[in-house]
C-alpha positions in Angstrom: 0.0 0.0 0.0 1.3 3.4 -1.0 0.7 6.1 1.6 1.1 9.9 1.5 1.2 11.5 5.0 1.4 15.0 6.3 2.1 16.5 9.7 1.4 20.2 10.5 1.1 19.9 14.3 4.7 21.2 14.9 6.6 24.3 13.9 8.6 22.4 11.3 6.0 20.0 10.0 6.8 17.2 7.6 5.5 15.0 4.8 6.3 11.5 3.8 5.5 8.7 1.4 5.7 5.0 2.5 5.1 1.7 0.9 4.8 -1.8 2.5 5.9 -0.6 5.9 9.0 1.3 4.6 9.3 5.1 4.5 10.5 5.8 1.0 11.1 9.5 1.6 10.4 12.0 4.4 11.1 15.7 4.5 10.5 18.8 6.6 8.0 21.3 5.1 10.0 24.0 3.3 8.3 27.0 4.9 6.4 26.1 8.1 5.3 29.7 8.6 3.6 29.8 5.2 2.0 26.4 5.1 -1.1 27.3 3.2 0.9 28.6 0.3 3.7 26.1 0.4 2.0 22.8 1.2 0.8 21.7 -2.2 4.2 22.4 -3.7 6.0 20.6 -0.8 3.9 17.5 -1.3 4.4 17.4 -5.1 8.1 17.9 -4.6 8.2 15.0 -2.2 6.3 12.7 -4.6 8.6 13.7 -7.4 11.7 12.9 -5.4 10.2 9.5 -4.4 9.4 8.7 -8.0 5.7 8.5 -7.3 2.6 10.2 -8.8 -0.3 11.4 -6.7 -2.5 9.1 -8.8 -0.6 6.1 -7.4 -1.4 7.0 -3.8 -3.7 4.4 -2.2 -4.1 5.9 1.2 -3.8 9.5 2.6 -2.9 10.2 6.2 -2.7 13.4 8.3 -1.8 14.3 11.9 -5.0 15.3 13.7 -3.3 17.2 16.6 -2.8 18.6 19.0 -1.2 21.7 17.7 -2.1 25.2 16.5 -5.6 25.6 15.2 -4.4 27.1 12.0 -1.8 24.4 11.4 -4.3 21.6 11.9 -6.9 23.3 9.7 -4.5 23.7 6.9 -3.1 20.2 7.1 -6.4 18.5 7.3 -8.0 20.6 4.6 -5.0 19.9 2.2 -5.2 16.1 2.7 -9.0 16.1 2.5 -8.8 17.8 -0.9 -6.3 15.3 -2.2 -8.2 12.3 -0.9 -11.6 13.6 -2.2 -10.0 14.1 -5.6 -8.5 10.7 -5.7 -11.5 9.0 -4.1 -9.3 7.4 -1.5 -9.5 7.0 2.3 -8.0 9.5 4.7 -6.8 8.3 8.1 -6.2 10.7 10.9 -3.4 9.9 13.3 -2.8 11.6 16.7 0.5 13.4 16.8 0.9 12.1 20.4 0.5 8.5 19.1 3.2 9.2 16.5 5.6 10.7 19.1 5.0 7.8 21.5 5.7 5.3 18.7 9.0 7.1 17.9 10.0 6.9 21.6 9.4 3.2 21.9 6.8 1.0 23.6 8.6 0.2 26.9 8.0 2.1 30.1 6.5 5.5 30.6 6.6 8.1 27.8 5.5 11.7 28.2 4.6 13.4 24.9 5.0 17.1 25.1 4.2 19.6 22.3 4.9 23.3 22.8 1.5 25.0 23.3 3.1 28.5 23.7 2.0 30.8 26.6 4.3 28.7 28.9 2.1 25.6 28.4 2.4 22.3 26.7 0.0 19.9 25.1 0.7 16.6 26.8 -0.3 13.0 27.2 1.2 10.0 29.0 1.8 6.5 27.7 2.9 3.3 29.4 4.1 0.3 27.4 2.7 1.8 24.3 -0.8 2.5 25.7 -2.2 5.9 26.5 -2.8 6.2 30.3 -3.4 9.9 30.6 -5.5 11.6 27.9 -4.4 14.7 26.0 -4.4 18.0 28.0 -2.9 21.4 28.0 -1.1 22.6 31.2 1.9 24.3 32.6 5.0 22.0 32.8 5.4 22.3 36.5 1.8 21.1 37.1 2.4 18.0 34.9 5.7 17.2 36.5 4.2 16.9 39.9 2.3 13.9 38.7 5.4 12.2 37.2 7.6 11.9 40.2 8.9 8.6 41.6 9.2 6.6 38.4 11.4 6.8 35.3 9.8 8.6 32.3 11.1 9.5 28.9 10.0 12.8 27.2 9.5 13.4 23.5 8.3 16.4 21.5 9.3 20.0 21.0 7.7 20.9 24.3 10.4 18.7 25.9 13.1 20.7 24.1 11.6 24.0 25.2 11.2 22.9 28.8 14.1 20.5 29.1 15.8 22.4 32.0 12.5 22.4 34.0 12.1 18.7 33.4 15.6 17.9 34.6 15.4 20.1 37.7 12.1 18.5 38.7 12.8 14.9 38.1 16.6 14.5 38.0 17.7 11.0 37.0 14.2 9.8 36.6 13.7 11.8 33.5 15.3 11.5 30.0 14.6 13.5 26.9 15.0 11.3 23.9 17.3 12.1 21.0 16.1 13.6 18.7 13.5 15.1 21.0 11.5 16.7 18.2 11.6 14.2 15.3 9.9 14.5 12.0 6.6 12.6 12.3 5.1 12.2 8.8 6.9 8.9 8.2 5.7 7.4 11.5 2.2 8.7 10.7 2.3 7.0 7.3 3.2 3.7 8.9 0.6 4.0 11.7 -2.1 4.8 9.1 -1.1 1.8 6.9 -1.4 -0.5 10.0 -4.9 1.0 10.7 -5.9 0.4 7.1 -4.6 -3.1 7.1 -6.8 -3.7 10.2 -9.9 -2.6 8.2 -10.1 1.1 8.9 -10.7 3.0 5.7 -12.8 6.1 6.5 -13.9 8.7 3.9 -12.1 12.1 3.9 -15.0 13.9 5.5 -14.9 11.7 8.6 -11.6 13.2 9.9 -11.8 14.8 13.3 -9.1 17.2 14.6 -7.8 16.8 18.1 -8.3 20.2 19.7 -7.0 20.2 23.2 -7.3 24.0 23.6 -9.9 26.2 22.0 -8.8 28.4 19.1 -7.0 31.6 19.9 -9.8 33.7 18.3 -12.4 32.2 20.6 -10.2 32.8 23.7 -9.6 36.4 22.6 -13.3 37.0 22.0 -14.2 35.6 25.5 -11.5 37.7 27.1 -13.1 40.9 25.5 -16.6 40.0 26.6 -15.5 39.4 30.3 -13.8 42.8 30.6 
């Protein structure tokens, strides 16, 4: 199965194409701050370098979050458009699941994505299974719940707050290397596994993972409470 995957949940973002459990090519998005304008070109460049045409793609995959509202909206809309045009399924993959997969399935893994404003989007996995659902919180509050047992951290939030993690947990904490990996290749493989298990949803069925309400809504509420 030939899979085209896209991640726009992180600052860099990435896209990848995979076949039969092997990532053929993965690349960072060329201009993460202008994703709406650059994404179609980035995807076509990726396919060209991999020697694949969009007409050959059998499955599309996209990261569903968490991340910025704008990034998620652009990424999902882009892949929905391609999947609709090709009449192929589109599978959404949690960015947290992808990060946890990169970190490995043994022990506890804390997935942290920078949520700005001094906060992180976070979830906790143990032996490959999510044991604490996605949330958004300040690092110090989350670290209070992670004491007294080893835990590995992954995600750009772990890079941003690495010093805080080490001060709070000492030898019980380890930030994996690379802490902020490209995720599109892993998303492609996870989506292919889901499809092999019988999951083949239509493009309109995708559901973004919004852990925090969009900034526009928060700003509007702040104005109305003044």
